[in-house]
N, C-alpha and C positions, 0 to 999 in steps of 0.2 A: 504494499499500500504506500509506502514512503517513495518508492520510485514513481509512483503516478503523481503524487503531490509535487515532488522535485521536478518532473517534466512540465507540469502544469505552471508552476512557478517560474521555471525557467523560460517557457513560452510566453508568459505574460511579461516578464522582464526584458526579454528580446523585443517584443512587440512594442513596449514603452520606448526602449533605447533607440530602435531603428526610426521611430516616428518623432522623436524629440529633437528639435533643431538647436534649441537654446536650454542647456542643462541647468542653467542658473534659475530657470522658473520652477524647478523642482523644489527649491528651497525658499522661495518667495512666501510672503505673509499668507497668501491663499494658494500656495502651491501643492503639488501632489503629496510631497512629504507629510505636510501638516493634516491634509485631508485623511491620508492613510492612516496616520497616527490616532486621529479622531475615531476613525471607524473601528480601528483594533481596540481601543480603550472602551468604546461604547459597547462592542460584542463582549468583551471581557466582563464589563459590569453587568450586562443583561444576563450573561451566563451565571455570574455570582449570584444574582437576585433570585434565579430559577432554583438554585439549590438551597 
C-alpha cells in the first residue's frame, strides 16, 4: 500500500513542479504551501475530534 501512496505523491509533485513557472509563489502569503499546511492541520483536527 505504501508504494501506491508514494506513486500518487510523486505523480502529484511532478504535476505541480512541471506546471509551476515561478516557484516563489509556492511560499507567498496565499501560496500553495500555506494552503496545503492549512488543509493538513484541518484534517488532523477533524480526525482528532472523531475519536
